[in-house]
C-alpha positions as CSV (number, residue, x, y, z in Angstrom):
1,M,-0.2,0.1,0.4
2,S,3.2,2.0,0.9
3,K,4.1,1.6,-2.9
4,I,1.0,2.5,-4.1
5,R,0.6,5.7,-2.3
6,S,3.9,7.2,-2.9
7,F,2.7,5.9,-6.8
8,M,-0.4,8.0,-6.3
9,K,2.2,11.5,-5.1
10,H,4.0,11.9,-7.8
11,P,2.6,9.8,-11.0
12,R,4.3,11.7,-13.9
13,L,8.0,10.8,-12.1
14,A,6.7,6.7,-11.7
15,L,5.3,6.5,-15.3
16,T,8.5,8.3,-16.7
17,F,10.0,4.9,-15.2
18,A,7.7,3.1,-16.4
19,G,8.1,4.5,-19.6
20,I,12.0,4.0,-19.8
21,I,11.5,0.4,-18.8
22,F,8.8,-0.2,-21.2
23,C,11.1,1.1,-24.0
24,I,14.4,-0.7,-22.8
25,D,11.7,-4.1,-22.8
26,C,10.6,-3.3,-26.2
27,V,13.8,-2.6,-27.9
28,S,15.6,-6.0,-26.2
29,V,12.3,-7.8,-27.5
30,F,13.1,-6.8,-31.1
31,L,16.6,-7.1,-30.9
32,A,16.7,-10.7,-29.9
33,F,13.3,-11.3,-32.8
34,C,15.5,-9.6,-35.4
35,G,18.6,-11.4,-33.9
36,I,16.5,-14.9,-34.6
37,S,15.1,-14.1,-37.8
38,V,18.9,-13.3,-39.5
39,L,19.9,-17.0,-37.5
40,S,17.0,-18.5,-39.6
41,R,17.8,-16.8,-42.9
42,L,21.4,-17.7,-42.5
43,G,20.4,-21.6,-41.6
44,L,22.3,-21.0,-38.3
45,V,18.9,-21.7,-36.1
46,A,16.2,-24.4,-37.4
47,D,12.7,-23.2,-38.3
48,G,11.3,-24.5,-35.0
49,G,13.5,-22.4,-33.6
50,L,11.2,-19.0,-34.1
51,P,8.2,-18.2,-32.2
52,C,5.6,-20.8,-33.8
53,I,3.0,-17.9,-33.4
54,R,2.3,-15.1,-35.7
55,L,3.8,-11.6,-35.7
56,P,1.3,-9.5,-34.4
57,L,0.3,-12.0,-31.5
58,F,4.0,-12.3,-30.8
59,W,3.8,-8.3,-30.3
60,I,0.6,-8.2,-28.8
61,I,1.9,-10.1,-25.8
62,C,5.4,-8.7,-25.9
63,L,3.6,-5.5,-25.1
64,I,1.8,-6.7,-22.5
65,L,4.0,-8.1,-20.6
66,G,6.5,-4.9,-20.8
67,I,4.0,-2.9,-19.3
68,I,3.3,-5.3,-16.7
69,L,6.7,-5.2,-15.7
70,A,7.7,-1.9,-16.7
71,G,4.8,-0.7,-14.2
72,I,6.4,-3.3,-11.5
73,V,9.8,-2.2,-11.5
74,S,9.3,1.7,-11.5
75,V,8.0,1.7,-8.3
76,I,11.5,0.3,-6.6
77,P,13.2,3.5,-7.6
78,N,10.1,5.5,-7.2
79,G,9.8,5.4,-4.0
80,P,13.1,6.8,-2.3
81,V,13.4,9.5,-5.0
82,N,9.4,10.2,-3.4
83,Q,10.7,10.6,-0.2
84,L,13.7,12.7,-1.0
85,I,11.0,15.0,-3.0
86,D,9.0,15.0,0.3
87,A,11.7,15.7,2.3
88,T,13.4,18.8,0.0
89,D,9.8,20.2,0.0
90,K,9.8,20.3,3.9
91,I,13.5,22.1,3.9
92,A,12.3,25.0,1.5
93,D,9.2,25.4,3.6
94,G,11.2,25.8,6.7
95,D,11.0,22.5,8.6
96,Y,14.9,21.4,9.7
97,S,13.8,18.4,11.7
98,V,12.8,16.3,8.6
99,R,15.4,13.2,8.5
100,I,15.7,10.0,5.3
101,D,16.9,6.7,6.4
102,F,17.8,4.7,3.1
103,K,19.0,1.2,3.8
104,W,19.9,0.1,0.5
105,P,21.9,0.2,-1.8
106,K,25.1,2.0,-0.5
107,D,24.7,5.2,-2.7
108,L,21.1,5.8,-1.6
109,H,22.5,5.3,2.1
110,H,25.2,7.4,1.5
111,L,22.9,10.3,-0.2
112,S,20.3,10.2,2.9
113,Q,23.3,10.5,5.3
114,K,24.5,13.7,3.5
115,F,20.9,15.1,3.4
116,N,20.7,14.3,7.0
117,D,23.9,16.3,7.7
118,M,22.3,19.4,5.5
119,A,19.2,19.8,7.2
120,Q,21.5,19.7,10.6
121,E,24.2,22.0,9.9
122,L,20.8,24.4,8.1
123,G,18.8,24.6,10.9
124,S,22.2,25.1,13.0
125,V,22.3,28.1,11.0
126,E,19.2,28.9,11.1
127,M,19.1,29.0,14.9
128,L,22.3,30.9,14.9
129,R,20.8,33.5,12.5
130,S,17.3,33.7,15.1
131,D,19.8,34.0,17.8
132,F,21.7,36.7,15.9
133,V,18.8,39.1,15.8
134,N,16.9,38.7,18.6
135,N,20.6,39.8,20.4
136,F,20.9,42.6,17.7
137,S,17.2,43.9,18.8
138,H,18.0,43.9,22.2
139,E,22.0,45.2,22.5
140,L,20.7,48.2,20.1
141,K,17.3,49.1,21.8
142,T,18.5,49.8,25.4
143,P,20.9,52.2,24.3
144,I,18.2,53.7,22.0
145,A,15.9,54.2,24.3
146,S,18.7,55.9,26.8
147,I,19.4,58.8,24.3
148,Q,15.6,59.3,23.5
149,G,14.6,59.1,27.8
150,F,17.1,61.6,28.3
151,A,16.9,63.8,25.4
152,Q,12.7,64.1,25.6
153,I,13.5,65.0,29.7
154,L,16.0,67.9,28.6
155,L,13.0,68.9,26.2
156,D,10.1,68.8,28.2
157,R,11.4,70.8,31.4
158,D,14.2,72.8,32.9
159,V,16.6,71.1,33.7
160,P,19.4,72.5,36.2
161,P,22.8,72.8,35.0
162,Q,24.7,70.1,36.8
163,E,21.4,66.9,36.0
164,Q,21.4,68.8,31.7
165,E,25.5,68.1,32.0
166,E,24.4,64.3,33.7
167,Y,22.2,63.6,30.8
168,L,24.1,64.5,28.7
169,K,27.4,62.4,29.3
170,I,24.7,59.7,29.6
171,I,23.6,60.4,26.0
172,V,27.4,60.8,24.9
173,K,28.2,57.2,26.7
174,E,25.1,55.5,25.0
175,S,25.6,57.1,21.8
176,K,29.4,55.8,21.8
177,R,28.3,52.4,22.6
178,L,26.3,52.7,19.8
179,T,28.8,53.0,17.4
180,G,30.9,50.5,18.6
181,L,28.2,48.0,18.4
182,A,27.8,49.1,14.6
183,T,31.5,48.8,14.2
184,N,31.9,45.5,15.6
185,I,28.8,44.5,13.5
186,L,30.0,45.8,10.3
187,S,33.6,43.6,11.5
188,L,32.0,40.4,12.0
189,S,30.7,40.5,8.7
190,K,33.5,41.1,6.8
191,I,35.3,38.6,8.4
192,E,32.7,35.9,8.1
193,Q,32.5,36.4,4.6
194,Q,36.5,36.1,4.1
195,A,37.6,32.2,3.3
196,I,41.0,33.4,2.0
197,L,43.3,35.5,4.3
198,T,44.5,38.5,2.3
199,D,47.3,40.8,2.2
200,K,49.5,38.7,4.4
201,K,52.9,39.3,4.8
202,S,56.0,39.1,8.2
203,I,54.6,41.2,11.2
204,N,56.7,42.4,14.2
205,I,53.5,40.9,16.6
206,S,56.3,42.4,19.5
207,E,55.7,45.8,18.0
208,Q,51.8,45.5,17.1
209,I,51.3,44.4,21.6
210,R,53.9,47.4,22.5
211,T,51.5,49.8,20.2
212,S,48.1,48.1,21.6
213,I,49.3,48.8,25.2
214,I,50.1,52.6,24.1
215,A,47.0,53.1,22.8
216,L,45.1,51.5,25.7
217,D,47.1,54.0,28.1
218,L,44.4,56.4,29.3
219,K,42.5,53.1,30.1
220,W,44.9,51.5,32.6
221,A,46.7,54.5,34.0
222,E,42.6,55.6,35.2
223,K,42.6,52.0,36.9
224,K,46.4,52.2,37.7
225,I,46.6,49.2,36.7
226,N,50.5,47.6,36.2
227,F,51.4,46.8,33.1
228,Q,53.7,43.5,32.3
229,F,55.1,42.4,29.2
230,D,57.6,39.4,28.6
231,N,59.7,39.1,25.3
232,P,62.3,36.0,26.5
233,D,65.9,36.6,25.1
234,S,64.7,40.1,24.3
235,E,63.4,38.5,21.2
236,E,61.2,40.1,18.4
237,V,58.3,37.5,17.6
238,Y,57.4,37.6,14.2
239,A,54.3,36.1,12.7
240,V,53.0,35.8,9.0
241,G,49.5,37.3,8.4
242,N,47.4,40.5,8.1
243,E,48.8,43.3,9.9
244,E,45.2,45.1,10.8
245,L,43.5,41.7,12.2
246,L,45.9,41.5,14.0
247,Q,45.9,44.7,15.8
248,Q,42.7,44.5,16.1
249,V,43.0,40.7,18.1
250,W,45.6,42.2,20.3
251,M,43.6,45.3,21.2
252,N,40.9,43.2,21.5
253,L,42.7,40.9,24.2
254,L,44.4,44.1,25.8
255,D,41.2,45.5,26.5
256,N,39.3,43.2,28.1
257,A,42.1,42.7,30.5
258,V,42.1,45.7,31.7
259,K,38.0,46.4,31.5
260,F,37.9,43.2,33.9
261,S,41.3,43.7,35.7
262,E,41.1,45.4,39.1
263,D,42.1,48.8,40.1
264,G,45.8,48.5,41.1
265,G,45.9,45.5,39.5
266,S,48.4,43.5,37.1
267,V,48.0,42.6,33.3
268,S,51.0,40.4,32.1
269,V,51.4,39.3,28.4
270,S,54.4,37.4,27.3
271,A,55.2,36.5,23.6
272,S,57.6,33.2,22.5
273,Q,58.3,31.3,19.1
274,S,59.4,28.2,18.5
275,E,60.0,26.7,14.5
276,T,56.4,25.9,14.4
277,T,54.4,29.1,15.9
278,I,54.4,31.6,17.9
279,D,52.1,32.0,21.3
280,I,51.1,35.0,23.0
281,A,50.0,35.0,26.5
282,I,47.7,37.5,28.3
283,S,46.6,37.3,31.5
284,N,45.2,39.9,33.9
285,Q,43.7,39.6,37.8
286,G,40.5,39.5,38.1
287,E,37.2,37.2,39.8
288,K,37.5,33.5,39.2
289,L,35.4,32.6,35.9
290,S,32.5,30.0,35.9
291,P,32.2,27.2,33.6
292,E,30.1,28.5,32.1
293,I,31.4,31.4,31.5
294,L,34.7,29.8,29.9
295,H,32.2,27.8,27.6
296,H,30.6,30.1,26.2
297,A,33.2,33.7,26.2
298,F,33.5,33.2,22.4
299,E,29.9,33.6,21.6
300,Q,28.0,36.4,20.1
301,F,26.7,39.5,22.3
302,Y,27.8,37.0,25.3
303,Q,28.3,38.6,28.7
304,G,29.7,37.1,31.5
305,D,28.9,40.2,33.6
306,T,25.0,40.1,33.8
307,S,24.9,43.5,35.9
308,H,27.0,45.4,32.1
309,K,28.5,47.1,34.8
310,T,31.4,47.4,32.2
311,E,31.4,48.6,28.7
312,G,30.7,46.6,25.7
313,N,28.6,44.1,24.0
314,G,29.9,40.8,23.1
315,L,31.2,40.8,20.1
316,G,34.8,41.7,20.3
317,L,35.9,38.1,21.7
318,T,33.9,36.6,18.7
319,I,35.6,38.9,16.4
320,T,38.9,38.0,17.7
321,K,38.3,34.0,17.4
322,K,37.4,34.8,14.4
323,I,40.3,36.4,13.1
324,V,42.6,33.9,14.6
325,E,41.2,31.1,12.9
326,L,40.9,32.7,9.7
327,H,45.2,32.6,10.7
328,K,44.9,29.2,11.2
329,G,45.6,29.4,14.5
330,R,43.7,28.8,17.9
331,I,42.4,31.0,21.0
332,F,41.7,29.7,24.2
333,I,41.5,30.5,28.2
334,D,41.7,29.1,31.6
335,C,41.7,30.5,34.8
336,S,44.3,30.2,37.8
337,E,43.9,29.3,41.7
338,E,45.3,32.9,42.1
339,N,42.7,33.8,39.7
340,W,44.8,34.8,36.8
341,I,42.5,34.6,33.8
342,T,44.8,34.1,30.6
343,F,44.2,34.2,27.2
344,H,46.3,31.9,25.2
345,V,46.8,32.8,21.0
346,S,48.7,30.3,19.4
347,L,49.2,31.2,15.3
348,P,51.2,29.0,12.7
349,M,54.9,30.5,11.5
350,Q,54.1,30.0,8.1
């Protein structure tokens, strides 16, 4: 019954299969009949070797048998194809939970596995897209609401100069937050579209780190943070990559270290290289991170500080990870017993 229902779903497909098989059957019978006729005329086959029935009746019987055989055989390949068509229709309608399972033959089993892998990947991408849109909307709405609210207060009533200054500072701060969010979104979009690293050259990583520390001078000086840059044997560390992107990596990690350091704390940076890799470690003293934060730290819009006391939009580490991976490197975090949080970056020498 299932095979009949499968036939009824897509009759054109079934009839096409049946037509192909029927044509093959007819051609085979015709060639066989012609062969016997030729052999008979050459005297290689006795008259008794030919069909003892008239030619029209012979063809009618062949046609009937061909139609029956074609109808039966066409159902076999039509079933899996119908399942694949139905599953594809569901994927097109947004149902990524659909799965197919062809047991045999081996090629169809391989096809069903690849189809299921594709459906699972599409479902994951759709989930990420949905989460991204929701998180982005939330991050965008908060500063806009603050700017709108305080601007409206300044317009609707007389506000003492001291309060005006306070409200304007908040507006400026939220405007900067929006600008930072937009910049990070554009950077993330640009990096995600890159499959091949461009503008590669030899880069002095040690110099880039020193430049980043100087650029963040106001932030770490305000918190009275002590910076330590350990460069073994005073050797400069070099790597091959995109200068602009790698500079962004060190800026993001150092800014993150300063942001989550306690006042009067320390930030330690070390750079070393071997025959195959260069290794950078950026550490800061701060509150011990929970396993959940360590697990989700590189996800888009994820912020371990749920109180939002620190500035940020949860995209800096995501961008950093994607840049490192674009350079065929790896990045990970560990947390020591003394509350030292360390970001390790390893890049190939190339």
